[in-house]
C-alpha positions as protocol buffer text, in pm:
chain_id: "A"
residue {
  index: 1
  type: UNK
  ca { x: 6336 y: 10686 z: 1714 }
}
residue {
  index: 2
  type: UNK
  ca { x: 6643 y: 10837 z: 1880 }
}
residue {
  index: 3
  type: UNK
  ca { x: 6738 y: 10658 z: 2197 }
}
residue {
  index: 4
  type: UNK
  ca { x: 6950 y: 10817 z: 2468 }
}
residue {
  index: 5
  type: UNK
  ca { x: 7290 y: 10648 z: 2522 }
}
residue {
  index: 6
  type: UNK
  ca { x: 7202 y: 10566 z: 2884 }
}
residue {
  index: 7
  type: UNK
  ca { x: 6889 y: 10385 z: 2771 }
}
residue {
  index: 8
  type: UNK
  ca { x: 7082 y: 10199 z: 2501 }
}
residue {
  index: 9
  type: UNK
  ca { x: 7320 y: 10072 z: 2770 }
}
residue {
  index: 10
  type: UNK
  ca { x: 7030 y: 9941 z: 2980 }
}
residue {
  index: 11
  type: UNK
  ca { x: 6863 y: 9780 z: 2679 }
}
residue {
  index: 12
  type: UNK
  ca { x: 7189 y: 9611 z: 2580 }
}
residue {
  index: 13
  type: UNK
  ca { x: 7210 y: 9459 z: 2928 }
}
residue {
  index: 14
  type: UNK
  ca { x: 6857 y: 9316 z: 2898 }
}
residue {
  index: 15
  type: UNK
  ca { x: 6938 y: 9182 z: 2551 }
}
residue {
  index: 16
  type: UNK
  ca { x: 7269 y: 9032 z: 2662 }
}
residue {
  index: 17
  type: UNK
  ca { x: 7117 y: 8831 z: 2947 }
}
residue {
  index: 18
  type: UNK
  ca { x: 6821 y: 8727 z: 2727 }
}
residue {
  index: 19
  type: UNK
  ca { x: 7065 y: 8603 z: 2464 }
}
residue {
  index: 20
  type: UNK
  ca { x: 7257 y: 8407 z: 2726 }
}
residue {
  index: 21
  type: UNK
  ca { x: 6931 y: 8242 z: 2833 }
}
residue {
  index: 22
  type: UNK
  ca { x: 6828 y: 8138 z: 2480 }
}
residue {
  index: 23
  type: UNK
  ca { x: 7178 y: 8008 z: 2404 }
}
residue {
  index: 24
  type: UNK
  ca { x: 7171 y: 7811 z: 2727 }
}
residue {
  index: 25
  type: UNK
  ca { x: 6830 y: 7662 z: 2643 }
}
residue {
  index: 26
  type: UNK
  ca { x: 6925 y: 7577 z: 2285 }
}
residue {
  index: 27
  type: UNK
  ca { x: 7261 y: 7427 z: 2376 }
}
residue {
  index: 28
  type: UNK
  ca { x: 7123 y: 7222 z: 2663 }
}
residue {
  index: 29
  type: UNK
  ca { x: 6849 y: 7087 z: 2437 }
}
residue {
  index: 30
  type: UNK
  ca { x: 7116 y: 6932 z: 2214 }
}
residue {
  index: 31
  type: UNK
  ca { x: 7194 y: 6684 z: 2490 }
}
residue {
  index: 32
  type: UNK
  ca { x: 7025 y: 6352 z: 2429 }
}
residue {
  index: 33
  type: UNK
  ca { x: 7057 y: 6118 z: 2724 }
}
residue {
  index: 34
  type: UNK
  ca { x: 6999 y: 6292 z: 3054 }
}
residue {
  index: 35
  type: UNK
  ca { x: 6907 y: 6630 z: 2905 }
}
residue {
  index: 36
  type: UNK
  ca { x: 6793 y: 6854 z: 3193 }
}
residue {
  index: 37
  type: UNK
  ca { x: 6461 y: 6952 z: 3033 }
}
residue {
  index: 38
  type: UNK
  ca { x: 6358 y: 7164 z: 3332 }
}
residue {
  index: 39
  type: UNK
  ca { x: 6665 y: 7380 z: 3271 }
}
residue {
  index: 40
  type: UNK
  ca { x: 6576 y: 7416 z: 2902 }
}
residue {
  index: 41
  type: UNK
  ca { x: 6225 y: 7534 z: 2987 }
}
residue {
  index: 42
  type: UNK
  ca { x: 6344 y: 7769 z: 3259 }
}
residue {
  index: 43
  type: UNK
  ca { x: 6595 y: 7944 z: 3034 }
}
residue {
  index: 44
  type: UNK
  ca { x: 6342 y: 7970 z: 2752 }
}
residue {
  index: 45
  type: UNK
  ca { x: 6104 y: 8148 z: 2990 }
}
residue {
  index: 46
  type: UNK
  ca { x: 6383 y: 8374 z: 3114 }
}
residue {
  index: 47
  type: UNK
  ca { x: 6474 y: 8475 z: 2759 }
}
residue {
  index: 48
  type: UNK
  ca { x: 6116 y: 8575 z: 2682 }
}
residue {
  index: 49
  type: UNK
  ca { x: 6076 y: 8758 z: 3013 }
}
residue {
  index: 50
  type: UNK
  ca { x: 6391 y: 8965 z: 2961 }
}
residue {
  index: 51
  type: UNK
  ca { x: 6295 y: 9062 z: 2607 }
}
residue {
  index: 52
  type: UNK
  ca { x: 5951 y: 9175 z: 2725 }
}
residue {
  index: 53
  type: UNK
  ca { x: 6110 y: 9378 z: 3004 }
}
residue {
  index: 54
  type: UNK
  ca { x: 6350 y: 9533 z: 2751 }
}
residue {
  index: 55
  type: UNK
  ca { x: 6054 y: 9651 z: 2542 }
}
residue {
  index: 56
  type: UNK
  ca { x: 5882 y: 9794 z: 2849 }
}
residue {
  index: 57
  type: UNK
  ca { x: 6205 y: 9967 z: 2946 }
}
residue {
  index: 58
  type: UNK
  ca { x: 6231 y: 10117 z: 2597 }
}
residue {
  index: 59
  type: UNK
  ca { x: 5880 y: 10260 z: 2632 }
}
residue {
  index: 60
  type: UNK
  ca { x: 5946 y: 10379 z: 2989 }
}
residue {
  index: 61
  type: UNK
  ca { x: 5668 y: 10157 z: 3124 }
}
residue {
  index: 62
  type: UNK
  ca { x: 5733 y: 10057 z: 3485 }
}
residue {
  index: 63
  type: UNK
  ca { x: 5688 y: 9689 z: 3561 }
}
residue {
  index: 64
  type: UNK
  ca { x: 5678 y: 9485 z: 3880 }
}
residue {
  index: 65
  type: UNK
  ca { x: 5919 y: 9209 z: 3974 }
}
residue {
  index: 66
  type: UNK
  ca { x: 5730 y: 8925 z: 3815 }
}
residue {
  index: 67
  type: UNK
  ca { x: 5787 y: 8618 z: 3602 }
}
residue {
  index: 68
  type: UNK
  ca { x: 5428 y: 8635 z: 3469 }
}
residue {
  index: 69
  type: UNK
  ca { x: 5463 y: 8701 z: 3097 }
}
residue {
  index: 70
  type: UNK
  ca { x: 5093 y: 8772 z: 3045 }
}
residue {
  index: 71
  type: UNK
  ca { x: 5110 y: 9034 z: 3318 }
}
residue {
  index: 72
  type: UNK
  ca { x: 5402 y: 9197 z: 3137 }
}
residue {
  index: 73
  type: UNK
  ca { x: 5222 y: 9184 z: 2803 }
}
residue {
  index: 74
  type: UNK
  ca { x: 4918 y: 9355 z: 2958 }
}
residue {
  index: 75
  type: UNK
  ca { x: 5142 y: 9650 z: 3047 }
}
residue {
  index: 76
  type: UNK
  ca { x: 5234 y: 9711 z: 2683 }
}
residue {
  index: 77
  type: UNK
  ca { x: 5099 y: 10043 z: 2557 }
}
residue {
  index: 78
  type: UNK
  ca { x: 4863 y: 10053 z: 2258 }
}
residue {
  index: 79
  type: UNK
  ca { x: 5049 y: 9990 z: 1937 }
}
residue {
  index: 80
  type: UNK
  ca { x: 5308 y: 9767 z: 2104 }
}
residue {
  index: 81
  type: UNK
  ca { x: 5166 y: 9419 z: 2067 }
}
residue {
  index: 82
  type: UNK
  ca { x: 5352 y: 9099 z: 1989 }
}
residue {
  index: 83
  type: UNK
  ca { x: 5049 y: 8887 z: 1894 }
}
residue {
  index: 84
  type: UNK
  ca { x: 5161 y: 8580 z: 2083 }
}
residue {
  index: 85
  type: UNK
  ca { x: 4915 y: 8301 z: 2168 }
}
residue {
  index: 86
  type: UNK
  ca { x: 4827 y: 8350 z: 2535 }
}
residue {
  index: 87
  type: UNK
  ca { x: 4836 y: 7974 z: 2598 }
}
residue {
  index: 88
  type: UNK
  ca { x: 5202 y: 7964 z: 2485 }
}
residue {
  index: 89
  type: UNK
  ca { x: 5286 y: 8261 z: 2705 }
}
residue {
  index: 90
  type: UNK
  ca { x: 5111 y: 8105 z: 3003 }
}
residue {
  index: 91
  type: UNK
  ca { x: 5296 y: 7778 z: 2948 }
}
residue {
  index: 92
  type: UNK
  ca { x: 5629 y: 7961 z: 2951 }
}
residue {
  index: 93
  type: UNK
  ca { x: 5529 y: 8148 z: 3267 }
}
residue {
  index: 94
  type: UNK
  ca { x: 5471 y: 7816 z: 3440 }
}
residue {
  index: 95
  type: UNK
  ca { x: 5833 y: 7722 z: 3372 }
}
residue {
  index: 96
  type: UNK
  ca { x: 5966 y: 8020 z: 3567 }
}
residue {
  index: 97
  type: UNK
  ca { x: 5907 y: 7854 z: 3902 }
}
residue {
  index: 98
  type: UNK
  ca { x: 5766 y: 7505 z: 3852 }
}
residue {
  index: 99
  type: UNK
  ca { x: 6079 y: 7383 z: 3683 }
}
residue {
  index: 100
  type: UNK
  ca { x: 6306 y: 7517 z: 3955 }
}
residue {
  index: 101
  type: UNK
  ca { x: 6164 y: 7312 z: 4238 }
}
residue {
  index: 102
  type: UNK
  ca { x: 6024 y: 6963 z: 4280 }
}
residue {
  index: 103
  type: UNK
  ca { x: 5656 y: 6954 z: 4196 }
}
residue {
  index: 104
  type: UNK
  ca { x: 5371 y: 6718 z: 4131 }
}
residue {
  index: 105
  type: UNK
  ca { x: 5372 y: 6828 z: 3765 }
}
residue {
  index: 106
  type: UNK
  ca { x: 5676 y: 6616 z: 3687 }
}
residue {
  index: 107
  type: UNK
  ca { x: 5952 y: 6682 z: 3439 }
}
residue {
  index: 108
  type: UNK
  ca { x: 5859 y: 6849 z: 3109 }
}
residue {
  index: 109
  type: UNK
  ca { x: 5880 y: 6623 z: 2806 }
}
residue {
  index: 110
  type: UNK
  ca { x: 6129 y: 6682 z: 2527 }
}
residue {
  index: 111
  type: UNK
  ca { x: 5839 y: 6803 z: 2308 }
}
residue {
  index: 112
  type: UNK
  ca { x: 5739 y: 7054 z: 2577 }
}
residue {
  index: 113
  type: UNK
  ca { x: 6098 y: 7175 z: 2608 }
}
residue {
  index: 114
  type: UNK
  ca { x: 6127 y: 7213 z: 2231 }
}
residue {
  index: 115
  type: UNK
  ca { x: 5800 y: 7408 z: 2225 }
}
residue {
  index: 116
  type: UNK
  ca { x: 5925 y: 7633 z: 2508 }
}
residue {
  index: 117
  type: UNK
  ca { x: 6238 y: 7714 z: 2309 }
}
residue {
  index: 118
  type: UNK
  ca { x: 6032 y: 7781 z: 1996 }
}
residue {
  index: 119
  type: UNK
  ca { x: 5805 y: 8018 z: 2188 }
}
residue {
  index: 120
  type: UNK
  ca { x: 6107 y: 8198 z: 2331 }
}
residue {
  index: 121
  type: UNK
  ca { x: 6246 y: 8233 z: 1979 }
}
residue {
  index: 122
  type: UNK
  ca { x: 5919 y: 8389 z: 1861 }
}
residue {
  index: 123
  type: UNK
  ca { x: 5923 y: 8638 z: 2149 }
}
residue {
  index: 124
  type: UNK
  ca { x: 6291 y: 8710 z: 2077 }
}
residue {
  index: 125
  type: UNK
  ca { x: 6229 y: 8771 z: 1707 }
}
residue {
  index: 126
  type: UNK
  ca { x: 5931 y: 8998 z: 1769 }
}
residue {
  index: 127
  type: UNK
  ca { x: 6111 y: 9196 z: 2040 }
}
residue {
  index: 128
  type: UNK
  ca { x: 6432 y: 9240 z: 1842 }
}
residue {
  index: 129
  type: UNK
  ca { x: 6228 y: 9383 z: 1553 }
}
residue {
  index: 130
  type: UNK
  ca { x: 6101 y: 9655 z: 1788 }
}
residue {
  index: 131
  type: UNK
  ca { x: 6423 y: 9736 z: 1973 }
}
residue {
  index: 132
  type: UNK
  ca { x: 6663 y: 9995 z: 1832 }
}
residue {
  index: 133
  type: UNK
  ca { x: 6950 y: 9834 z: 1636 }
}
residue {
  index: 134
  type: UNK
  ca { x: 7212 y: 9992 z: 1862 }
}
residue {
  index: 135
  type: UNK
  ca { x: 7064 y: 9799 z: 2157 }
}
residue {
  index: 136
  type: UNK
  ca { x: 7124 y: 9469 z: 1976 }
}
residue {
  index: 137
  type: UNK
  ca { x: 7500 y: 9510 z: 1940 }
}
residue {
  index: 138
  type: UNK
  ca { x: 7792 y: 9560 z: 2172 }
}
């Protein structure tokens, strides 16, 4: 698939910010005492969201301003499926807002934060396999 240079530039921007989010989540998770687990979960969700939006951008599928990963996945055209467990996607979606403000849900556990990062990594890997190589560099 030949991708126009203007589109490659846009895709690179999505990839760059997604990569910053996963690095932030992974690095923050290395903290032991006082690890801000909400931050880990938030950045894991943001990584996944940006990779999904990059794929939609590649396919010229318009998408709303949303943090709902399932909503974004439902916009994928036939033949563009990532085969992610919906419960994992929904859990990540919850971290987009719930972790940014005080809530009755409490702070995610370390296990939940580790699972959020793992889910983001799976989304990242699947998305990067579908994006053109030139969008992954630079």
